[in-house]
BALUM-158651 format. One record per residue (C-alpha): residue in one letter; residue number from 1; x, y, z. Coordinates in steps of 0.02 Angstrom, whole numbers. Layout:
BEGIN
A,NUM,X,Y,Z
...
***
This chain:
BEGIN
M,1,-231,-234,421
N,2,-119,-364,494
L,3,-155,-559,424
M,4,-4,-648,462
G,5,39,-740,622
S,6,114,-632,731
D,7,280,-696,720
G,8,255,-665,514
S,9,245,-861,488
D,10,102,-957,418
P,11,-60,-854,441
T,12,-199,-930,571
W,13,-366,-955,496
K,14,-472,-819,526
V,15,-649,-761,504
L,16,-652,-594,402
V,17,-789,-460,412
Y,18,-829,-312,322
D,19,-958,-186,278
K,20,-984,-104,113
T,21,-830,24,111
G,22,-735,-127,168
Q,23,-797,-245,14
N,24,-740,-93,-95
V,25,-559,-53,-6
I,26,-497,-221,-22
G,27,-580,-293,-179
P,28,-486,-218,-318
L,29,-333,-255,-196
L,30,-345,-441,-122
S,31,-407,-606,-249
V,32,-516,-749,-131
K,33,-360,-866,-190
E,34,-251,-720,-94
L,35,-365,-690,64
R,36,-361,-898,77
E,37,-169,-867,83
L,38,-180,-753,208
G,39,-292,-867,303
V,40,-446,-817,283
T,41,-587,-951,269
L,42,-717,-836,272
H,43,-752,-670,216
L,44,-914,-604,276
P,45,-1034,-440,261
L,46,-1054,-365,453
H,47,-1229,-339,419
S,48,-1261,-528,389
E,49,-1330,-686,470
R,50,-1177,-780,523
D,51,-1156,-906,618
C,52,-1068,-940,782
I,53,-900,-1002,779
P,54,-833,-987,951
E,55,-663,-1046,913
A,56,-600,-935,756
P,57,-515,-779,770
A,58,-613,-633,699
V,59,-523,-494,609
Y,60,-656,-338,569
F,61,-638,-219,424
C,62,-754,-50,401
L,63,-800,110,446
P,64,-848,158,654
T,65,-1011,221,595
E,66,-1170,200,711
E,67,-1249,52,633
N,68,-1090,-41,627
I,69,-1028,-5,791
H,70,-1190,-80,854
R,71,-1173,-240,748
I,72,-1007,-252,808
C,73,-1090,-241,987
Q,74,-1203,-375,954
D,75,-1079,-514,913
L,76,-1005,-463,1074
N,77,-1160,-479,1160
N,78,-1185,-645,1067
N,79,-990,-712,1089
L,80,-1009,-756,910
Y,81,-798,-780,899
G,82,-651,-829,982
N,83,-542,-677,977
Y,84,-592,-489,884
Y,85,-474,-387,804
Y,86,-534,-209,753
N,87,-466,-129,591
F,88,-563,40,567
I,89,-576,124,393
S,90,-584,282,478
P,91,-516,339,665
I,92,-650,310,801
N,93,-713,409,906
R,94,-701,400,1103
Q,95,-887,378,1129
K,96,-912,233,1001
L,97,-743,167,1081
E,98,-834,161,1268
D,99,-988,94,1178
I,100,-889,-79,1122
A,101,-820,-74,1302
T,102,-966,-79,1389
S,103,-1038,-206,1291
A,104,-878,-303,1307
L,105,-902,-276,1482
Q,106,-1057,-349,1507
S,107,-1032,-509,1384
N,108,-879,-536,1494
T,109,-771,-542,1307
V,110,-662,-412,1377
G,111,-509,-535,1370
Q,112,-556,-567,1197
I,113,-545,-397,1101
Q,114,-355,-420,1043
K,115,-316,-271,927
L,116,-402,-114,866
F,117,-323,1,741
D,118,-372,172,661
Q,119,-308,124,491
Y,120,-352,296,383
I,121,-378,214,221
N,122,-549,282,193
F,123,-501,276,6
I,124,-530,160,-144
C,125,-341,118,-233
L,126,-407,64,-413
E,127,-224,41,-486
G,128,-60,76,-416
E,129,-61,244,-453
M,130,-252,273,-442
F,131,-383,313,-336
C,132,-537,378,-308
L,133,-638,436,-150
K,134,-814,389,-188
Q,135,-888,238,-151
P,136,-991,153,-268
K,137,-1155,225,-288
D,138,-1135,319,-158
S,139,-1224,472,-227
S,140,-1181,593,-70
I,141,-1030,654,-121
S,142,-1053,711,-306
Y,143,-1042,867,-420
Y,144,-1209,867,-438
N,145,-1236,889,-254
L,146,-1085,1008,-215
N,147,-1179,1137,-344
R,148,-1348,1108,-315
G,149,-1437,1275,-287
S,150,-1528,1185,-139
V,151,-1402,1121,-50
T,152,-1383,1176,141
D,153,-1255,1232,214
T,154,-1227,1069,344
E,155,-1235,971,188
M,156,-1092,1078,110
E,157,-997,1053,278
Q,158,-1013,876,281
M,159,-949,827,103
L,160,-808,950,132
D,161,-775,873,290
T,162,-778,674,194
I,163,-661,736,42
T,164,-523,821,192
E,165,-556,652,297
S,166,-496,542,138
L,167,-367,663,85
F,168,-295,640,234
S,169,-299,467,224
L,170,-212,447,87
C,171,-67,573,146
V,172,-51,465,302
T,173,-26,284,208
L,174,98,381,84
G,175,163,453,234
T,176,208,636,156
V,177,137,782,146
P,178,95,870,3
I,179,117,1042,-49
I,180,-67,1092,-71
R,181,-120,1208,-224
C,182,-281,1249,-291
P,183,-381,1385,-366
K,184,-496,1511,-261
G,185,-663,1534,-239
N,186,-746,1362,-248
A,187,-744,1187,-156
A,188,-595,1132,-203
E,189,-523,1309,-100
A,190,-639,1236,46
V,191,-576,1061,38
A,192,-396,1127,26
E,193,-384,1256,193
K,194,-492,1098,284
L,195,-330,970,239
D,196,-198,1098,288
K,197,-257,1113,461
K,198,-282,945,483
L,199,-86,917,403
R,200,-15,1038,528
D,201,-126,983,706
N,202,-45,830,676
L,203,110,899,631
R,204,95,999,766
D,205,114,827,890
A,206,285,774,863
R,207,251,619,989
N,208,80,585,916
S,209,133,631,727
L,210,65,505,586
F,211,188,527,483
G,212,342,459,602
S,213,461,532,739
D,214,527,643,643
G,215,373,656,527
A,216,350,869,583
A,217,510,907,515
A,218,505,793,370
G,219,327,858,318
R,220,394,1048,322
Y,221,579,1041,273
S,222,566,921,143
F,223,629,970,-20
H,224,558,826,-114
R,225,362,855,-76
P,226,232,781,-214
V,227,116,911,-277
L,228,-49,890,-220
V,229,-178,996,-350
L,230,-347,1021,-307
V,231,-489,1077,-450
D,232,-666,1110,-450
R,233,-727,962,-581
S,234,-785,1108,-694
V,235,-610,1151,-733
D,236,-556,1032,-878
M,237,-385,971,-843
A,238,-365,831,-935
T,239,-381,934,-1122
P,240,-232,1030,-1090
L,241,-106,917,-1012
H,242,-149,805,-1178
H,243,-164,944,-1272
T,244,-98,1109,-1317
W,245,-253,1244,-1338
T,246,-196,1366,-1460
Y,247,-254,1389,-1631
Q,248,-84,1318,-1726
A,249,-112,1137,-1618
L,250,-310,1138,-1694
A,251,-249,1190,-1858
H,252,-122,1024,-1847
D,253,-227,922,-1802
V,254,-384,991,-1932
L,255,-292,1042,-2072
P,256,-95,920,-2075
Y,257,50,1018,-2117
H,258,143,940,-2255
Q,259,311,1041,-2321
N,260,255,1200,-2253
R,261,117,1186,-2331
V,262,-62,1175,-2275
V,263,-139,1018,-2348
I,264,-316,1028,-2345
P,265,-418,848,-2354
G,266,-489,801,-2506
***
């Protein structure tokens, strides 16, 4: 999401409009001071009462949901801002693009829509090497929902698709195609299969690949591809990584070895 001037010079003063997901993505990455340095004078929730600022450009950062697109179209109809830059956290489909185009035609604001991007950043980066897929206070994706007995096939498919989309966004952001490994017979395997298919489908079209002009070759034949390990939460990966699961290690912790003798704590 480019907030600087078009020539890389001082930033143009602008309004940043975001939904809840956009706020969650930006929150850990940019402070209010850093936004101000990038020229953001106002940062406002998409679904709030916002005043008309006809001379200001607006940068939108949100998911392309039905509700969000409806509000974006309302802003166009109300001629709320001078220019519009749309940054969608995940790809927008053709129907919703046509909805925006129709509103722009009806409100005579076609010339004010400057750019539209699919950003592929539908995940939250908490630290330099740490991220999560689940939005705060979002219960739609959870261990319970994936494993509850009453889950329907449709609900399961939607959750798996959401997880896959977020992992695909991560791969696009990193610019790399991972080697995927997972255990068989659970949700992790289903996500792995969906992600593998999505990556292969994208690499198949070399001209439109999201992994660079030579993305297909790099993705298939690179010897430096990272390994993406997908496991179900019922598998405890943290403990064996921190500690060896053997009786010897257990005895070492409980009964510390000292000069080849077992010392029983008094």
